[in-house]
Structure formats: C-alpha cells, structure tokens
C-alpha positions in Angstrom: 110.2 122.2 121.2 109.9 124.9 118.6 109.8 124.3 114.9 113.1 126.1 114.5 114.9 124.0 117.1 113.5 120.8 115.5 114.8 121.8 112.1 118.2 122.7 113.6 118.5 119.4 115.3 117.5 117.5 112.1 120.0 119.5 110.0 122.9 119.0 112.5 122.1 115.3 113.1 121.8 114.7 109.3 125.0 116.5 108.6 126.8 114.5 111.3 125.5 111.2 110.0 126.4 112.0 106.4 129.9 113.0 107.6 130.4 109.8 109.6 129.0 107.7 106.7 131.3 109.3 104.2 134.3 108.8 106.5 133.3 105.2 107.1 133.0 104.6 103.3 136.4 106.2 102.8 138.2 104.0 105.3 136.4 100.9 104.2 137.5 101.6 100.7 141.1 102.3 101.9 141.1 99.0 103.9 139.8 97.1 100.9 142.4 98.6 98.6 145.1 97.7 101.1 143.8 94.1 101.3 143.7 93.9 97.5 147.2 95.3 97.2 148.5 92.7 99.7 146.7 90.0 97.7 148.2 91.1 94.4 151.7 91.2 95.9 151.3 87.7 97.4 149.9 86.5 94.1 152.8 87.9 92.1 155.3 86.2 94.5 153.4 82.9 94.4 153.0 82.8 90.6 156.6 83.7 90.1 157.5 80.8 92.4 155.3 78.5 90.3 157.1 79.7 87.1 160.5 79.0 88.8 159.4 75.5 89.8 158.3 74.8 86.2 161.7 76.1 84.9 163.5 73.9 87.4 161.6 70.8 86.2 162.6 71.7 82.7 166.2 72.1 83.8 166.1 75.9 83.1 167.3 78.7 85.4 164.8 80.9 87.2 163.4 83.8 85.2 165.3 87.0 85.5 162.3 89.2 84.6 159.0 88.9 86.4 156.8 86.6 84.1 153.6 87.5 85.9 151.1 89.9 84.3 147.9 91.0 85.9 145.2 91.5 83.2 142.4 92.3 85.5 141.6 92.6 89.2 141.3 88.8 89.5 143.0 87.3 86.4 146.8 86.7 86.1 148.9 85.2 83.3 152.4 83.7 83.6 154.7 83.7 80.5 156.9 80.6 81.1 157.2 79.9 77.3 158.1 76.4 78.0 156.6 72.9 78.5 154.0 72.7 81.2 152.8 69.5 82.8 149.1 70.0 83.9 149.5 67.8 87.0 152.6 69.5 88.1 151.1 73.0 87.5 148.1 72.3 89.7 150.3 70.9 92.5 152.7 73.9 92.3 149.8 76.3 92.4 148.2 74.7 95.4 151.5 74.5 97.3 152.4 78.1 96.6 149.0 79.4 97.5 149.1 77.4 100.7 152.5 78.9 101.6 151.2 82.4 101.0 147.9 81.7 102.9 145.8 82.3 99.8 142.8 80.1 100.5 140.6 81.0 97.6 139.1 78.7 94.9 140.6 79.4 91.5 140.5 78.4 87.8 143.6 77.9 85.8 144.2 77.4 82.1 147.2 76.3 79.9 147.6 78.2 76.6 149.6 77.4 73.5 152.0 80.2 72.8 151.8 79.7 69.0 148.1 80.2 68.6 147.0 81.7 72.0 144.4 78.9 72.4 143.7 77.2 75.7 144.6 73.5 75.6 143.6 72.6 79.1 141.8 74.2 82.1 140.2 73.2 85.4 138.5 74.6 88.5 140.1 73.9 91.8 138.0 73.8 95.0 140.3 74.2 98.0 137.5 73.0 100.3 137.2 69.7 98.6 137.5 66.7 101.1 140.1 65.0 98.9 141.9 67.7 97.1 145.0 65.7 96.4 143.4 62.6 94.9 143.8 63.1 91.2 143.5 60.6 88.4 146.5 60.6 86.1 144.2 60.1 83.1 142.5 63.4 83.9 145.4 65.4 82.7 146.0 65.5 78.9 149.4 64.9 77.4 150.8 68.0 75.8 153.3 67.7 73.0 154.3 71.3 72.4 157.2 72.9 74.1 155.9 76.4 74.4 153.1 77.2 76.8 152.0 79.8 79.3 149.2 79.6 81.9 146.6 81.9 83.4 144.9 81.9 86.9 141.5 83.3 87.6 139.9 83.9 91.0 136.1 84.1 90.7 135.5 84.9 94.4 138.4 87.3 95.0 136.3 90.3 96.0 133.9 88.4 98.2 136.8 86.7 99.9 138.6 90.0 100.6 135.4 91.5 102.0 135.0 88.4 104.2 138.4 89.1 105.7 137.4 92.6 106.6 135.5 91.5 109.7 135.9 94.6 111.8 135.0 96.9 108.9 131.9 94.9 108.1 130.8 95.0 111.7 131.4 98.8 111.9 129.5 99.3 108.7 126.6 97.3 110.1 126.6 99.3 113.3 126.6 102.5 111.1 123.6 101.2 109.2 121.8 100.5 112.5 122.5 104.0 113.7 121.1 105.5 110.5 118.0 103.4 110.7 117.6 104.3 114.4 118.1 108.0 113.6 115.5 107.8 110.8 113.0 106.1 113.2 113.7 108.7 116.0 113.2 111.5 113.5 109.9 110.0 112.4 108.8 109.6 116.1 109.8 113.2 116.9 107.9 114.7 113.9 104.9 112.5 114.6 104.9 113.5 118.3 105.2 117.2 117.3 102.3 116.8 114.9 100.2 115.1 117.5 101.1 117.8 120.0 99.9 120.5 117.6 96.7 118.5 116.8 95.9 118.0 120.5 96.5 121.6 121.2 94.1 122.5 118.5 91.7 119.9 119.8 91.8 121.4 123.3 91.3 124.9 121.9 88.3 123.7 119.9 86.8 121.8 122.8 87.2 124.8 125.1 85.4 127.0 122.6 82.7 124.4 121.9 82.0 124.0 125.6 82.4 127.6 126.6 79.9 129.0 124.0 76.9 127.0 125.2 77.8 127.3 128.8 78.1 131.1 128.4 74.7 131.2 126.6 73.1 129.1 129.3 74.5 131.3 132.0 73.3 134.5 130.4 69.9 133.0 129.8 69.7 131.9 133.4 70.6 135.4 134.7 67.7 136.8 132.6 65.3 134.2 133.9 66.3 135.1 137.5 64.7 138.6 136.9 61.2 138.4 138.5 59.8 140.7 135.8 60.2 138.1 133.1 57.2 136.3 134.4 55.1 139.2 133.0 56.5 138.4 129.5 55.6 134.7 128.8 56.9 134.9 125.2 60.3 136.1 126.3 60.3 133.5 129.1 59.6 130.7 126.5 62.3 132.1 124.2 65.0 132.0 126.9 63.8 128.6 128.1 64.2 127.3 124.5 67.7 128.8 124.3 68.7 127.0 127.4 67.2 123.7 126.1 68.9 124.0 122.7 72.3 124.9 124.2 72.0 122.1 126.7 71.3 119.6 123.9 74.3 121.1 122.0 76.5 120.7 125.0 75.3 117.2 125.6 76.1 116.2 122.0 79.6 117.6 122.2 80.2 115.7 125.4 78.9 112.5 123.8 81.2 112.9 120.9 84.2 113.1 123.2 83.0 110.1 125.2 82.4 108.2 122.0 86.0 108.3 121.1 87.0 107.3 124.6 85.3 104.0 123.9 86.6 103.5 120.4 89.9 101.8 121.0 90.5 98.7 118.8 91.2 96.7 122.0 88.4 98.1 124.0 85.3 98.4 121.7 82.5 96.6 123.4 79.7 96.0 120.9 76.3 94.8 122.2 75.3 92.8 119.1 71.5 92.3 118.6 69.0 92.0 115.8 68.1 95.5 114.6 66.1 97.0 111.7 68.3 99.4 109.9 65.4 101.3 108.4 63.9 101.9 111.8 67.3 103.3 113.0 67.4 105.6 110.0 63.9 107.0 110.7 64.8 107.5 114.4 68.1 109.3 113.5 66.3 111.6 111.0 63.7 112.4 113.7 66.5 113.4 116.2 67.9 115.8 113.6 64.5 117.3 112.8 65.3 120.6 114.7 68.7 121.0 113.0 67.1 120.3 109.6 64.4 122.9 110.2 66.8 125.5 111.4 68.8 125.2 108.1 65.6 125.0 106.0 67.1 121.7 104.6 65.6 118.4 103.6 66.4 114.8 104.2 64.8 112.3 101.7 65.0 108.6 101.7 65.2 105.9 98.9 65.1 102.8 101.0 65.3 100.0 98.4 66.8 97.3 100.7 64.4 94.5 101.6 66.6 92.5 104.0 66.9 95.3 106.5 67.6 93.3 109.7 71.2 93.1 110.6 73.2 92.0 113.7 74.7 95.2 115.1 75.1 97.5 118.1 72.0 99.8 117.8 73.6 102.7 119.7 76.8 102.8 117.7 75.0 102.4 114.3 72.7 105.3 115.3 75.8 107.4 116.2 77.3 106.5 112.8 74.3 107.8 110.9 73.9 110.8 113.2 77.5 111.9 112.7 77.3 111.6 108.9 74.0 113.4 108.6 75.2 116.1 111.0 78.3 116.7 108.9 76.1 116.9 105.8 74.1 119.6 107.4 77.1 121.6 108.8 79.3 121.4 105.7 76.9 122.9 103.3 76.8 126.6 102.1 73.4 126.3 100.4 70.2 124.8 101.5 71.1 121.3 102.6 69.5 118.5 100.5 70.5 115.1 101.8 69.4 111.7 100.4 69.7 108.4 102.2 69.8 105.3 100.0 69.8 101.6 101.0 70.3 98.6 98.8 70.8 94.9 99.3 74.1 93.2 98.3 75.5 89.8 99.0 76.0 89.2 102.7 74.8 92.6 103.8 73.3 96.0 103.1 74.7 99.3 101.7 73.8 102.6 103.1 74.6 105.7 101.1 74.4 109.3 102.4 74.4 111.8 99.5 74.7 115.5 100.2 75.1 118.8 98.3 77.8 120.2 100.5 81.1 121.8 99.9 82.8 118.5 99.0 86.2 117.1 99.9 89.3 117.2 97.8 91.2 114.0 96.8 94.1 115.0 99.1 91.9 115.4 102.1 89.9 112.2 101.4 93.0 110.3 102.4 93.0 111.9 105.9 89.4 112.6 106.9 89.1 109.3 108.8 92.2 110.1 110.9 91.6 111.1 114.5 91.6 114.9 115.1 91.9 115.7 111.4 89.8 118.6 110.1 89.8 120.0 106.6 91.6 123.3 106.7 89.5 126.4 106.0 92.2 129.0 106.6 91.3 131.6 109.1 87.6 131.0 108.7 86.1 128.9 111.6 82.4 128.9 110.7 82.1 125.1 111.3 83.3 123.9 114.7 84.2 120.4 115.7 86.8 118.2 117.2 87.9 116.1 114.2 86.6 113.0 115.9 83.4 112.2 114.1 84.6 110.4 111.0 87.3 108.6 112.9 84.6 107.3 115.2 82.5 106.3 112.2 85.3 104.3 110.6 86.3 102.5 113.7 82.7 101.4 114.5 82.1 100.3 110.9 85.3 98.2 111.0 84.3 96.8 114.4 81.1 95.6 112.7 83.3 93.9 110.0 82.0 96.5 107.5 83.5 99.0 105.1 83.2 102.7 104.5 84.1 104.7 101.4 83.8 108.3 100.4 83.3 109.7 96.9 83.5 113.5 96.6 84.9 116.5 94.8 85.1 120.2 95.6 81.8 121.9 95.2 80.0 118.8 94.1 78.9 117.3 97.4 79.9 114.0 99.0 78.6 110.5 99.1 79.5 108.2 102.0 78.9 104.5 101.4 78.8 102.1 104.2 78.6 98.3 104.0 77.3 96.4 107.1 77.0 92.6 107.1 73.8 90.9 108.0 75.6 88.6 110.4 78.2 89.9 112.8 80.4 87.4 114.6 82.0 90.0 116.8 82.3 88.7 120.4 81.4 90.8 123.4 84.6 91.9 125.1 
C-alpha cells in the first residue's frame, strides 16, 4: 500500500472515529440531562408531598405555592415555616422517596428560620439492614414553631450514571473500538516500516552479493585465457582478486546466517572456558588484511588479569569481528582503533575505541535494531545489511552481559561490553 493511501485511510478512519465519539458524547450527555431532569421532577413532587404531610400533622392546609427550592444539582430546601418533628420528617422522606422510586442515600437537616442555623441533621443509608429501627432518644426535642429543612444527595451523579446501563456499555464499546483502531494503526505503520526496511535489505544484499560475484566471474574469464600463463604477475594478481572477493562473499553470507541463528528462543550457545585475550589476538589477525588495506592500526591495552570466561568462542569472536570491522569501515581518515580490557566485579569489560565518523545521539537509540543503518543521504560508500550491531547486542544479552555505546559526531565511538566470568546459560 502506498504512503498516500495509508495517509488517506488514517485520515478517514480518524475523522470517522472522532465523529462517532462526538456523537456518542452528545447523546450520553443528552441522556444524562434527561435522567437528571426526571430526578429533579420526582424530587420536587416528593418533597412537596413531605411538606404537605408536615402541614397536615400541624393541622394546616397544603401549601398553595411550591415550597421546594433547588439550590444546586443535588441540594434542595423546603420552606415549611412551621414546626418539624425530626422523627416524622425522616419517615415522611423515606416513604415519599420509596413511592417515587428514589433509592439513593441522602442527608437531611432541619434549620431554624429565625437564625438560619441547623438544629439537627442526619445521614440516611437506604441499604441499612434495619432502616426502620430508630431510637426515640436519638431525635432532639425542638421547641420553636418555625423551621425549614434541606435534603442533600451526595451520590446523585454516580447513581444517575449507574442507571444509564446501555449508554455506559456503548461508551465502553466505543473505547474498545478506539483502542483497537490505535493498535491496528500501529501495526499497519510498523508493517509498512518493516516492508521498507526489508526491501532496502534485499537491495543491499543483492548489491553486496552481485559485486563480488561479478568480480570473480570477470577474473575467472581472464584466467581462462591461455596467454595469462606467460604473465605470472598478472596471474597472481587475478588469483588474489578471486581470493579476496571470495572471502568478502563468505563474510557477507556468514553475517546473514548469523542473524538466522540469533532468535531469542533459538540461540544455542556452546559454553566453554575461553581466554578473552586469545580471542582478541585471533580476531585482530583475521582482520590484518583489511587493516593493511586501509593503512590503519589496531592497538591493545589489555589490563584485565582474569581473562578466562565462560562463553561461546565462535559468537564472542563474531562480536569482536563485527565491532572492529565497523570501526574500519566507518572512518574517513586513517583508522586508529584501540582495544581495552579491565577487570570488574563478576566479569570483564572490553572497550573498542575508534576515531571514526561517530554516531549522533538520535541514532544511538536505534543502532542496535535489526536492519537499521545510519542514513547517509544518497551516498552509499559503506555497504552493509544493518544486521551486525543487532547480532552483537543479542549475543551479548544471551551471555547475560551488557553493551553500551558512547559517541558523538566527528569524535569517534566507544563500544563497551561487559561479559561475566561465569555464564549459567543452558544449552538449548
């Protein structure tokens, strides 16, 4: 799928989800407002009924005007301006709420009309096992003849939301759809990125294999000419070219095969006692030709004394080879590489210091990812698959070690590897 189509799909899908979400929010709000309006109407009728009951107990006619006043979304006052018996008030409130199917806990207070002070208040839990068992001594004796009362619902909003079952369910479904869309979008973008990376990998691999094969083929054609026997120096030159290109091709094949074995679930380490300094010497020797061709130099400062570790000799050799090979390739001046070892608790540190082009902080976060290569624009003077450093990290981690990089543009790089003396990795 092209980049344009992916962007179009993302824009349309996002627009659709935003539209559906806004519509959902609108109707949820509408439904909540309707529930709240119904609750307020029921509350006005119930509290007016309580006021009429109080007037009836005081031998007064029902109120002509509505005595109920809503001061906030969940607080109501009732101006009866008469004597109020606390016990009767609580019973009237419970009965009226029950008749109106208002099953919410509430608080009520009785206020003196003369000074606006609360003279009594209580919290009523409708889920109490014995809601009707009241002690007469619990209610105070009020002597004044002019009171009003207020009712407060602390759980009104949560109660109304709890009644909106279908809307809550639909909102949850909408949330799941949004999460699923975000995940799908992430997968699509990741797959597209992997597709681009793999395409670049195939192109690089084709070029890396094609070049030495073509060189070998041309050299072989030259060697087929009988007259070349008369020119031993030329014969030796073309034989050397075939050998060098064969080694180059072999190294490229080995790098691809290395990554085929580096799967976290499939790494098979052959743990044995090895001398790290011996491995370093052997690796430097295998790179002797590359170092001479670049007129470079590899020096050693091997300070570690406890150089024997439990590791896979082949993989550790490949780790060092990859890092040294990169130090040679990514250098625009005469390569000067230094290998340092030092003892630390439980293991040994190997540092490979170079004077190469360096790595930016942004790229340092990605260099250990598979297929990642530092972008050099349209210049492709250094070929590779973007597999080496990923292989290095996976093998170091398989040995229960750590790898870090310290670098800046134009200042070279330092790769620091910790390998433990003892490795308890089991053969798989």
